[in-house]
KEKE-3310 file (N, C-alpha, C; in steps of 0.2 Angstrom, whole numbers, plus 5000, padded with zeros to 4 digits):
npx = (5298:5285:5288:5287:5273:5268:5273:5266:5253:5252:5254:5244:5234:5236:5235:5221:5216:5221:5213:5201:5202:5203:5192:5183:5187:5185:5182:5168:5167:5159:5144:5128:5112:5095:5078:5065:5059:5063:5078:5082:5094:5094:5090:5079:5079:5082:5071:5056:5045:5034:5037:5048:5060:5072:5072:5071:5062:5066:5082:5087:5094:5105:5122:5128:5116:5110:5097:5096:5089:5085:5072:5068:5074:5087:5100:5096:5092:5101:5113:5117:5118:5130:5139:5139:5144:5158:5160:5157:5151:5139:5128:5130:5118:5115:5111:5117:5125:5137:5144:5160:5170:5179:5171:5162:5166:5163:5151:5132:5116:5102:5090:5072:5061:5045:5044:5040:5039:5028:5027:5017:5017:5029:5025:5016:5019:5029:5044:5058:5057:5060:5064:5070:5080:5089:5093:5101:5111:5117:5125:5132:5141:5147:5153:5163:5171:5176:5185:5192:5194:5192:5194:5192:5179:5173:5176:5168:5156:5157:5159:5152:5138:5122:5107:5088:5075:5058:5040:5031:5025:5018:5007:5002:4997:4996:4988:4975:4972:4974:4965:4954:4959:4966:4964:4965:4975:4980:4986:4997:5004:5007:5016:5026:5032:5036:5047:5054:5057:5066:5077:5083:5085:5094:5105:5108:5115:5127:5127:5132:5128:5114:5103:5086:5072:5060:5041:5035:5025:5015:5002:5002:5008:5008:5001:4992:4985:4980:4971:4963:4962:4952:4944:4947:4953:4965:4970:4981:4979:4972:4969:4979:4990:4989:4991:5004:5007:5005:5013:5026:5025:5024:5036:5048:5048:5051:5062:5073:5071:5078:5090:5097:5095:5104:5121:5132:5123:5108:5096:5083:5077:5069:5060:5047:5043:5051:5049:5036:5034:5041:5033:5021:5024:5030:5036:5032:5027:5028:5030:5034:5021:5014:5015:5004:4996:5007:5019:5032:5032:5020:5027:5036:5047:5038:5028:5020:5021:5034:5044:5058:5066:5068:5075:5067:5058:5049:5042:5047:5040:5023:5026:5038:5052:5062:5079:5085:5075:5078:5091:5091:5082:5092:5103:5097:5093:5104:5116:5110:5110:5121:5131:5130:5135:5148)
npy = (4911:4914:4926:4931:4929:4937:4949:4950:4951:4963:4971:4968:4973:4987:4990:4989:4997:5010:5009:5009:5023:5030:5028:5033:5047:5049:5060:5067:5068:5074:5083:5075:5080:5076:5082:5093:5109:5113:5110:5116:5126:5134:5127:5128:5140:5139:5135:5133:5138:5142:5142:5150:5159:5168:5184:5197:5199:5186:5178:5189:5189:5180:5179:5193:5197:5191:5185:5169:5159:5152:5146:5152:5166:5166:5154:5137:5120:5112:5120:5121:5108:5104:5114:5108:5097:5101:5103:5115:5130:5133:5125:5121:5124:5110:5114:5126:5136:5142:5134:5125:5110:5108:5112:5104:5093:5094:5093:5093:5100:5094:5096:5102:5114:5111:5099:5080:5063:5057:5056:5065:5077:5084:5084:5093:5104:5109:5107:5098:5080:5070:5058:5061:5068:5058:5055:5066:5065:5054:5060:5069:5059:5054:5066:5069:5057:5059:5070:5069:5056:5038:5033:5044:5046:5036:5037:5046:5040:5031:5037:5050:5060:5056:5065:5064:5072:5074:5075:5084:5092:5083:5079:5089:5094:5088:5076:5079:5078:5064:5059:5052:5040:5036:5035:5044:5037:5026:5034:5039:5030:5025:5035:5034:5021:5024:5032:5023:5014:5023:5026:5013:5013:5023:5018:5008:5014:5018:5024:5025:5030:5036:5047:5048:5061:5061:5065:5083:5092:5096:5101:5111:5122:5140:5143:5132:5133:5145:5145:5133:5131:5137:5153:5162:5154:5148:5135:5120:5108:5094:5082:5082:5083:5071:5062:5064:5058:5045:5042:5043:5033:5021:5024:5023:5009:5002:5009:5006:4991:4991:4994:4985:4975:4980:4986:4996:5012:5016:5029:5035:5051:5059:5073:5077:5078:5088:5100:5100:5104:5117:5124:5123:5130:5143:5160:5169:5167:5165:5176:5184:5191:5190:5176:5171:5170:5170:5168:5162:5173:5179:5183:5197:5211:5221:5220:5225:5218:5212:5207:5215:5208:5194:5183:5181:5173:5158:5154:5159:5162:5158:5145:5140:5138:5151:5154:5153:5145:5133:5131:5129:5116:5108:5109:5102:5089:5084:5079:5069:5059:5061:5054:5041:5040:5040)
npz = (5213:5220:5222:5209:5206:5214:5210:5197:5202:5210:5198:5189:5198:5197:5183:5183:5192:5185:5173:5178:5184:5170:5165:5174:5172:5159:5144:5135:5118:5110:5109:5103:5096:5094:5091:5096:5097:5109:5108:5097:5089:5079:5065:5060:5054:5040:5033:5024:5033:5046:5059:5065:5074:5072:5075:5084:5099:5104:5109:5115:5128:5124:5122:5114:5112:5101:5089:5087:5081:5091:5102:5113:5127:5127:5128:5126:5130:5123:5121:5135:5141:5133:5138:5151:5150:5148:5135:5125:5124:5117:5106:5089:5075:5063:5051:5049:5038:5039:5045:5048:5043:5055:5065:5069:5075:5090:5092:5086:5083:5077:5079:5076:5078:5081:5077:5078:5084:5078:5060:5054:5061:5057:5046:5045:5049:5041:5043:5050:5051:5065:5059:5047:5052:5056:5045:5040:5050:5046:5035:5042:5049:5039:5034:5044:5044:5031:5033:5044:5046:5048:5060:5071:5068:5073:5086:5090:5089:5098:5111:5111:5119:5116:5114:5114:5112:5111:5107:5113:5103:5095:5105:5110:5098:5086:5089:5088:5074:5072:5079:5074:5072:5083:5100:5115:5126:5117:5107:5114:5117:5105:5100:5111:5108:5096:5098:5104:5093:5086:5094:5093:5080:5080:5086:5078:5069:5076:5087:5105:5117:5123:5128:5131:5132:5144:5141:5143:5157:5146:5146:5155:5149:5144:5133:5132:5145:5144:5131:5136:5149:5156:5158:5169:5178:5172:5172:5171:5159:5161:5152:5143:5149:5156:5144:5142:5153:5151:5142:5146:5154:5148:5139:5148:5155:5143:5137:5147:5146:5133:5136:5142:5132:5122:5117:5126:5132:5137:5142:5151:5153:5164:5163:5167:5181:5188:5179:5181:5195:5195:5188:5195:5207:5205:5207:5199:5182:5164:5150:5137:5129:5141:5143:5137:5121:5113:5102:5092:5076:5083:5094:5096:5093:5094:5103:5116:5129:5131:5143:5152:5163:5159:5166:5179:5177:5172:5159:5143:5131:5124:5125:5128:5139:5149:5148:5160:5167:5160:5164:5178:5178:5169:5178:5190:5185:5176:5184:5189:5180:5171:5176:5173:5160:5160)
capx = (5290:5279:5290:5286:5267:5266:5274:5260:5246:5252:5253:5235:5229:5238:5232:5214:5215:5222:5209:5196:5201:5203:5184:5179:5188:5185:5179:5165:5170:5154:5135:5124:5105:5089:5071:5061:5061:5068:5083:5084:5097:5094:5090:5071:5080:5084:5067:5053:5042:5032:5041:5055:5061:5076:5071:5070:5065:5071:5089:5089:5100:5111:5128:5128:5108:5108:5092:5099:5083:5084:5066:5070:5077:5095:5101:5092:5096:5107:5118:5118:5120:5135:5143:5139:5150:5163:5162:5156:5145:5134:5128:5128:5114:5118:5109:5121:5128:5142:5148:5166:5172:5181:5166:5156:5168:5161:5143:5129:5110:5098:5082:5069:5056:5039:5043:5039:5038:5023:5029:5011:5018:5034:5023:5009:5022:5035:5051:5062:5055:5065:5068:5074:5086:5093:5097:5105:5116:5121:5128:5136:5147:5151:5158:5168:5175:5179:5188:5196:5195:5187:5194:5188:5172:5172:5177:5162:5150:5157:5159:5148:5132:5116:5101:5083:5070:5052:5033:5027:5019:5014:5002:4997:4992:4993:4983:4968:4972:4975:4959:4950:4963:4969:4961:4972:4979:4984:4991:5003:5008:5010:5023:5032:5034:5041:5053:5060:5059:5070:5083:5085:5088:5101:5110:5111:5120:5133:5127:5132:5126:5109:5098:5078:5069:5052:5037:5034:5018:5011:4995:5004:5012:5005:4997:4986:4981:4976:4966:4959:4962:4947:4945:4949:4958:4971:4974:4983:4975:4973:4968:4985:4995:4988:4994:5011:5011:5005:5019:5032:5023:5026:5043:5052:5051:5053:5070:5075:5073:5082:5097:5098:5096:5110:5127:5132:5120:5101:5095:5077:5078:5062:5061:5042:5041:5055:5046:5028:5035:5042:5027:5016:5026:5035:5034:5029:5028:5025:5036:5033:5014:5012:5014:4996:4996:5012:5024:5036:5030:5017:5032:5041:5048:5032:5025:5022:5021:5040:5048:5065:5070:5066:5076:5063:5051:5050:5042:5048:5034:5017:5027:5045:5055:5069:5086:5086:5073:5082:5097:5089:5083:5099:5107:5094:5094:5109:5120:5109:5111:5126:5136:5129:5137:5155)
capy = (4909:4918:4933:4934:4929:4944:4956:4949:4952:4970:4974:4968:4978:4993:4991:4989:5005:5015:5008:5013:5029:5033:5027:5040:5053:5050:5065:5065:5072:5078:5081:5075:5082:5077:5083:5097:5116:5114:5109:5118:5130:5137:5123:5131:5147:5137:5130:5137:5137:5149:5142:5154:5165:5173:5190:5200:5200:5180:5179:5196:5187:5176:5182:5199:5200:5189:5181:5166:5154:5148:5148:5157:5173:5165:5148:5132:5114:5108:5122:5120:5101:5105:5116:5104:5092:5104:5102:5121:5135:5133:5120:5122:5118:5106:5117:5133:5136:5143:5128:5121:5102:5109:5114:5098:5089:5095:5089:5098:5099:5092:5098:5108:5117:5109:5092:5076:5057:5056:5060:5071:5082:5089:5087:5100:5113:5111:5107:5091:5075:5066:5052:5065:5070:5053:5055:5071:5062:5050:5065:5071:5054:5054:5072:5067:5052:5061:5076:5067:5049:5032:5032:5049:5045:5028:5039:5050:5036:5027:5040:5056:5059:5057:5066:5064:5077:5077:5073:5090:5094:5077:5078:5095:5097:5083:5071:5081:5077:5059:5057:5047:5033:5034:5038:5049:5032:5022:5039:5041:5023:5024:5039:5030:5014:5026:5034:5017:5014:5028:5024:5006:5015:5027:5012:5004:5018:5018:5028:5020:5033:5037:5049:5052:5064:5060:5071:5087:5092:5100:5104:5117:5128:5146:5143:5128:5136:5151:5143:5127:5129:5142:5159:5164:5149:5147:5128:5116:5106:5088:5077:5084:5079:5062:5058:5064:5052:5038:5041:5041:5027:5017:5024:5021:5002:5001:5010:5000:4984:4992:4997:4978:4972:4984:4987:5005:5014:5020:5032:5038:5056:5060:5079:5078:5082:5095:5106:5101:5107:5123:5128:5124:5134:5149:5167:5172:5164:5170:5181:5186:5191:5188:5169:5169:5166:5174:5163:5163:5178:5182:5187:5200:5217:5226:5216:5228:5214:5209:5209:5215:5204:5187:5178:5180:5170:5151:5154:5165:5164:5155:5138:5140:5142:5154:5151:5153:5139:5128:5130:5125:5110:5104:5108:5097:5083:5080:5076:5063:5055:5060:5049:5034:5038:5041)
capz = (5211:5224:5220:5202:5206:5219:5205:5191:5205:5209:5190:5188:5202:5195:5177:5184:5195:5180:5168:5181:5183:5165:5163:5177:5169:5152:5141:5130:5113:5107:5109:5097:5098:5090:5094:5094:5098:5114:5107:5090:5089:5072:5060:5056:5049:5034:5031:5023:5037:5049:5064:5066:5079:5072:5075:5092:5105:5104:5110:5119:5133:5120:5120:5108:5110:5095:5088:5083:5078:5097:5104:5121:5127:5127:5126:5126:5134:5119:5123:5143:5143:5130:5143:5158:5148:5145:5127:5122:5127:5113:5100:5082:5072:5058:5044:5048:5032:5039:5048:5044:5046:5061:5069:5068:5080:5096:5091:5082:5084:5071:5082:5072:5080:5078:5074:5084:5082:5073:5055:5051:5064:5055:5039:5044:5051:5037:5047:5049:5056:5069:5056:5043:5057:5056:5038:5041:5055:5042:5032:5046:5051:5033:5033:5049:5040:5025:5034:5050:5045:5051:5070:5073:5066:5078:5092:5091:5090:5105:5117:5113:5121:5111:5116:5111:5114:5107:5108:5115:5097:5094:5109:5110:5091:5081:5091:5087:5067:5072:5084:5071:5073:5090:5108:5119:5127:5111:5102:5117:5116:5096:5101:5114:5103:5089:5101:5106:5086:5084:5098:5089:5073:5081:5089:5072:5065:5080:5093:5110:5124:5121:5133:5128:5138:5144:5140:5149:5156:5141:5147:5159:5146:5145:5129:5132:5149:5141:5129:5137:5155:5161:5158:5175:5182:5169:5175:5168:5154:5163:5147:5140:5156:5157:5139:5143:5159:5149:5135:5150:5157:5142:5137:5154:5155:5137:5138:5153:5143:5126:5140:5144:5127:5118:5120:5127:5138:5136:5148:5152:5157:5167:5165:5169:5187:5189:5175:5184:5200:5192:5185:5200:5212:5205:5210:5193:5176:5158:5148:5132:5129:5147:5143:5136:5115:5109:5099:5085:5074:5088:5100:5092:5096:5094:5108:5122:5135:5132:5150:5153:5166:5158:5170:5184:5173:5169:5151:5138:5127:5128:5124:5129:5146:5148:5149:5166:5168:5156:5168:5182:5175:5167:5184:5193:5182:5173:5189:5191:5175:5168:5181:5170:5153:5160)
cpx = (5287:5281:5287:5278:5264:5267:5268:5254:5247:5252:5248:5232:5230:5235:5225:5213:5216:5216:5201:5195:5201:5194:5181:5180:5188:5182:5175:5166:5165:5147:5131:5117:5099:5083:5068:5063:5065:5074:5086:5087:5098:5091:5083:5073:5081:5078:5061:5044:5040:5035:5047:5055:5069:5076:5068:5062:5070:5078:5090:5094:5104:5117:5127:5121:5106:5102:5094:5095:5084:5076:5067:5073:5085:5096:5098:5096:5101:5112:5120:5121:5128:5141:5144:5144:5156:5166:5162:5150:5139:5135:5127:5122:5117:5116:5112:5125:5134:5147:5154:5167:5173:5176:5161:5161:5166:5154:5140:5121:5106:5090:5080:5062:5049:5038:5041:5040:5034:5025:5025:5013:5021:5030:5019:5012:5027:5041:5052:5060:5060:5068:5070:5081:5091:5097:5102:5111:5121:5126:5133:5143:5150:5157:5164:5173:5179:5186:5193:5197:5191:5188:5192:5181:5169:5172:5171:5156:5150:5156:5154:5141:5128:5110:5094:5079:5064:5045:5029:5022:5015:5007:4998:4993:4989:4989:4976:4967:4972:4969:4955:4954:4965:4964:4967:4978:4984:4989:4996:5007:5011:5016:5028:5035:5038:5047:5058:5061:5066:5077:5086:5089:5095:5106:5112:5116:5127:5132:5127:5129:5121:5104:5091:5076:5062:5049:5037:5027:5016:5006:4995:5007:5007:4999:4989:4982:4977:4969:4960:4957:4956:4949:4948:4953:4964:4973:4977:4979:4976:4973:4975:4991:4995:4990:5000:5014:5011:5011:5025:5031:5026:5034:5048:5053:5054:5061:5074:5078:5078:5089:5100:5101:5102:5115:5128:5126:5113:5098:5088:5078:5070:5063:5052:5040:5045:5052:5038:5030:5036:5037:5021:5018:5033:5033:5031:5030:5027:5031:5034:5027:5011:5012:5007:4995:5002:5018:5026:5035:5025:5021:5037:5042:5043:5028:5027:5023:5029:5044:5055:5069:5068:5069:5074:5057:5054:5048:5043:5043:5029:5020:5034:5047:5061:5074:5087:5083:5075:5087:5095:5086:5088:5103:5105:5094:5100:5115:5117:5109:5117:5133:5136:5131:5144:5158)
cpy = (4914:4925:4937:4934:4936:4950:4956:4953:4960:4973:4974:4974:4985:4995:4991:4996:5010:5015:5011:5020:5033:5031:5034:5046:5056:5056:5062:5071:5077:5078:5082:5076:5081:5079:5090:5107:5118:5113:5112:5126:5134:5135:5125:5137:5146:5135:5134:5135:5142:5150:5143:5158:5168:5181:5192:5199:5192:5182:5185:5194:5182:5180:5186:5200:5197:5184:5175:5159:5150:5150:5148:5163:5173:5158:5143:5125:5111:5113:5121:5113:5101:5108:5113:5098:5093:5104:5109:5126:5135:5128:5123:5120:5117:5111:5124:5133:5140:5139:5125:5114:5103:5109:5108:5092:5089:5093:5095:5095:5097:5093:5102:5108:5114:5102:5087:5070:5055:5059:5065:5076:5087:5089:5093:5106:5114:5111:5099:5087:5071:5061:5054:5066:5065:5053:5059:5070:5058:5054:5068:5066:5055:5059:5070:5062:5055:5067:5073:5059:5044:5032:5038:5049:5040:5033:5043:5046:5033:5030:5048:5054:5059:5059:5067:5068:5079:5074:5078:5090:5089:5078:5082:5097:5091:5077:5072:5076:5069:5055:5053:5040:5030:5039:5041:5044:5028:5027:5039:5036:5022:5030:5036:5024:5018:5029:5028:5014:5018:5026:5018:5009:5019:5023:5009:5009:5019:5021:5022:5023:5038:5042:5051:5054:5063:5067:5076:5087:5097:5104:5111:5123:5133:5145:5139:5131:5141:5149:5138:5127:5135:5147:5164:5161:5148:5140:5125:5110:5097:5082:5078:5081:5072:5058:5058:5058:5046:5037:5040:5035:5021:5017:5022:5014:5001:5003:5006:4994:4985:4992:4989:4974:4975:4985:4995:5006:5019:5022:5036:5044:5059:5070:5082:5083:5088:5100:5107:5107:5115:5128:5128:5129:5139:5155:5171:5167:5167:5173:5186:5187:5189:5179:5167:5165:5169:5168:5163:5170:5183:5186:5189:5208:5222:5224:5218:5225:5210:5211:5209:5212:5196:5181:5176:5175:5163:5151:5162:5168:5161:5146:5137:5142:5146:5151:5149:5147:5133:5126:5126:5118:5104:5103:5102:5090:5078:5077:5071:5057:5055:5055:5042:5034:5039:5033)
cpz = (5213:5223:5215:5203:5210:5215:5201:5196:5206:5202:5188:5190:5199:5188:5179:5186:5190:5177:5172:5182:5177:5163:5166:5175:5162:5151:5136:5126:5110:5109:5103:5099:5093:5094:5091:5095:5104:5115:5100:5092:5084:5066:5056:5052:5042:5030:5028:5028:5043:5056:5066:5072:5079:5070:5083:5093:5107:5104:5113:5125:5130:5120:5113:5108:5102:5094:5083:5080:5086:5100:5111:5120:5125:5125:5128:5128:5129:5120:5131:5145:5138:5135:5150:5156:5147:5138:5123:5125:5124:5109:5095:5079:5066:5051:5044:5043:5034:5045:5045:5047:5053:5067:5072:5075:5088:5097:5087:5086:5077:5073:5076:5076:5078:5076:5080:5081:5078:5065:5052:5055:5060:5048:5039:5046:5046:5040:5048:5053:5058:5064:5049:5047:5058:5049:5037:5046:5050:5038:5037:5049:5045:5032:5038:5045:5035:5027:5039:5050:5050:5060:5072:5074:5071:5085:5095:5092:5096:5110:5118:5115:5116:5114:5111:5115:5110:5111:5111:5109:5095:5100:5109:5103:5086:5082:5088:5079:5066:5077:5081:5070:5080:5096:5111:5122:5121:5106:5107:5117:5109:5097:5106:5110:5098:5093:5102:5098:5084:5088:5094:5083:5074:5083:5083:5068:5070:5087:5100:5118:5121:5127:5130:5133:5138:5141:5144:5149:5152:5141:5151:5155:5146:5138:5128:5140:5148:5137:5132:5146:5159:5160:5165:5179:5179:5171:5171:5164:5157:5158:5144:5144:5155:5150:5140:5148:5156:5144:5141:5154:5154:5140:5142:5154:5148:5136:5141:5149:5136:5130:5140:5138:5122:5122:5121:5133:5135:5141:5147:5156:5159:5169:5167:5175:5190:5186:5179:5189:5200:5191:5190:5207:5211:5207:5204:5186:5169:5157:5143:5130:5136:5148:5142:5128:5110:5108:5093:5082:5079:5094:5096:5096:5097:5100:5114:5128:5137:5138:5148:5157:5165:5162:5178:5182:5172:5162:5149:5133:5129:5127:5128:5134:5143:5149:5156:5169:5166:5162:5173:5181:5174:5174:5189:5191:5181:5178:5189:5187:5171:5170:5176:5163:5153:5161)
residu = (MET:LYS:PHE:GLN:LEU:LEU:CYS:LEU:ALA:LEU:LEU:PHE:ILE:ALA:VAL:GLU:THR:ASN:ALA:ALA:LYS:GLN:GLY:LYS:ASN:ALA:THR:ILE:PRO:ALA:LEU:ILE:VAL:PHE:GLY:ASP:SER:ILE:MET:ASP:THR:GLY:ASN:ASN:ASN:ARG:LEU:PRO:THR:LEU:LEU:LYS:CYS:ASN:PHE:PRO:PRO:TYR:GLY:LYS:ASP:PHE:PRO:GLY:GLY:LEU:ALA:THR:GLY:ARG:PHE:SER:ASP:GLY:ARG:VAL:PRO:SER:ASP:LEU:ILE:ALA:GLU:LYS:LEU:GLY:ILE:ALA:LYS:SER:LEU:PRO:ALA:PHE:MET:ASN:PRO:ASN:LEU:LYS:PRO:GLN:ASP:LEU:LEU:LYS:GLY:VAL:THR:PHE:ALA:SER:GLY:GLY:THR:GLY:TYR:ASP:PRO:LEU:THR:ALA:LYS:ILE:MET:SER:VAL:ILE:SER:VAL:TRP:ASP:GLN:LEU:THR:TYR:PHE:LYS:GLN:TYR:ILE:SER:THR:ILE:LYS:GLN:HIS:PHE:GLY:GLU:LYS:LYS:ALA:GLN:ASP:ILE:LEU:ASP:HIS:SER:PHE:PHE:VAL:VAL:CYS:SER:SER:SER:ASN:ASP:LEU:ALA:HIS:THR:PHE:MET:ALA:GLN:SER:HIS:LYS:TYR:ASP:ARG:THR:SER:TYR:ALA:ASN:PHE:LEU:ALA:ASP:SER:ALA:VAL:LYS:PHE:VAL:ARG:GLU:LEU:HIS:LYS:LEU:GLY:ALA:LYS:LYS:ILE:GLY:VAL:PHE:SER:ALA:VAL:PRO:VAL:GLY:CYS:VAL:PRO:LEU:GLN:ARG:THR:VAL:PHE:GLY:GLY:LEU:PHE:THR:ARG:GLY:CYS:VAL:LYS:PRO:LEU:ASN:ASN:MET:ALA:LYS:GLN:PHE:ASN:ALA:ARG:LEU:SER:PRO:ALA:LEU:GLU:SER:LEU:ASP:LYS:GLU:LEU:ASP:GLY:VAL:ILE:LEU:TYR:ILE:ASP:VAL:TYR:ASP:THR:LEU:PHE:ASP:MET:ILE:GLN:HIS:PRO:ALA:LYS:TYR:GLY:CYS:CYS:GLY:ARG:GLY:SER:LEU:ALA:ILE:SER:TYR:MET:CYS:ASN:SER:LEU:ASN:PRO:PHE:THR:CYS:SER:ASN:SER:SER:ALA:TYR:ILE:PHE:TRP:ASP:SER:TYR:HIS:PRO:THR:GLU:ARG:ALA:TYR:GLN:VAL:MET:VAL:ASP:ASN:LEU:LEU:ASP:LYS:TYR:LEU:SER:LYS:ILE:TYR)
# end
């Protein structure tokens, strides 16, 4: 009898050890991304909007030197996170007309440059709101079920990493249009509450592992510094940064509470401090248009200030970092957070 109990105990330990090992080494089948230009890999190409970048010099450092619709000289965080997870070296845009069902299995990005949590932001810029991105996500899951079955769709929902990145356009642009309804603090709170609502809706659709990016120091991007930072000093715009900090201060504890309430993992990913430090302590920054006013159609192959070595800079255009800067952020941050989703 004792021998049988010992065997059962050893068997139980072996099973538990194997389960723990499998959990640690579990793979993430897909990366699903929602958000704005930081994560857009070409969705805006298909839209009737001025916010496009599918022309040179955008993409000059992308494989093949192709201007794919990414708001950078090369790859963007959607691509770099996918590579970090061992999924793929680049993540396709859901609106890409050349996508085949098989291409969907490793994930897509629904992100649209110029959008935000505030529906007015997308309306002003004629881009895809984050809420409409959820509608496209439903189509995505339906396509997976149709071509690969319910089991595969459930595997993607249960084990994929879902990333949400927005708020910059709301804070930098739409607030002025909404200032008759909100002051800076209440608008930042409205955006944070909207982000939490978005995560709830995404979770209802089946997502189990969700990471939400904080707001960035939007007052420190070259466009804001050039226009509002002083003619000679070009300092960071503190009121904008304070709004970003307020957004983060409200969002972080709300997501922590949501993580305890819902099954799965809900992560707050703090990118503010890392990017702020990079901006404040670079050897150089700014690239296309010398980091002043060039963006989208203003950043083009005729611009004489387009730099040849973009990897030496933090910013590619007046709003978006270079691939090199993105890579530094992804490397610094994701090791800290990815361990929580395995």
